[in-house]
C-alpha positions in Angstrom: -18.4 9.5 12.9 -15.3 11.2 12.4 -12.2 9.1 11.1 -9.5 8.5 13.6 -7.1 6.6 14.9 -9.3 3.4 15.4 -9.3 3.6 11.4 -6.1 2.5 11.2 -6.6 -0.9 12.4 -8.9 -1.2 9.1 -6.3 -0.4 7.1 -4.6 -2.7 4.4 -0.8 -3.0 5.2 -0.5 -1.3 2.1 -2.1 1.8 2.7 -1.1 2.1 6.4 2.6 2.1 5.3 1.9 4.6 2.4 0.2 7.2 5.1 2.8 6.3 7.5 5.2 7.6 5.0 3.0 10.3 3.9 2.8 9.9 0.6 0.0 10.1 -1.9 -1.3 7.1 -3.8 0.0 10.1 -6.5 3.3 10.2 -5.2 3.2 6.6 -4.9 2.2 5.7 -7.9 4.8 8.0 -9.8 7.6 6.8 -7.5 6.6 3.1 -9.0 5.0 3.1 -12.3 1.9 1.7 -11.1 -1.2 3.1 -11.9 -3.2 4.7 -9.3 -6.2 2.9 -9.7 -4.5 -0.6 -9.4 -2.8 1.3 -6.0 -6.5 2.1 -5.0 -7.6 -1.7 -6.0 -4.6 -2.9 -3.7 -5.1 -0.8 -1.2 -8.6 -1.4 -0.7 -8.3 -5.2 -0.6 -10.1 -6.0 -3.9 -6.8 -7.8 -5.6 -4.9 -9.1 -2.6 -0.9 -8.6 -2.9 -0.4 -12.5 -2.3 -1.6 -12.7 -5.7 -0.2 -10.0 -7.1 3.5 -10.1 -8.9 6.5 -10.5 -6.6 8.1 -7.7 -8.8 5.0 -5.4 -8.3 5.5 -6.1 -4.3 9.1 -5.7 -4.5 8.4 -2.1 -6.6 5.7 -1.0 -4.1 8.0 -2.1 -0.9 10.9 -0.5 -2.3 9.2 2.7 -2.9 7.7 3.0 0.8 11.0 2.1 2.0 9.8 -0.8 3.6 10.4 -4.9 3.5 7.6 -6.7 1.2 6.1 -8.4 4.1 5.2 -5.3 5.6 2.8 -4.6 2.4 1.7 -7.6 2.3 1.2 -9.0 6.0 1.8 -6.0 7.8 4.6 -7.5 10.2 
């Protein structure tokens, strides 16, 4: 099975926002000073962004130029 647009729905809001901006995890890590590993954990849903420090959420959102709600809730 190939990956296509159908997989977009399964993406976490953070991953969708990052890929929509055309950024790699490395680029997001460099822009935020958040480790690539932490970004992976957030994107894989292993840690819910609702449980992460608000400052971290805002830092990610600012780097992606979206409101914090977009990367937490997908709204």
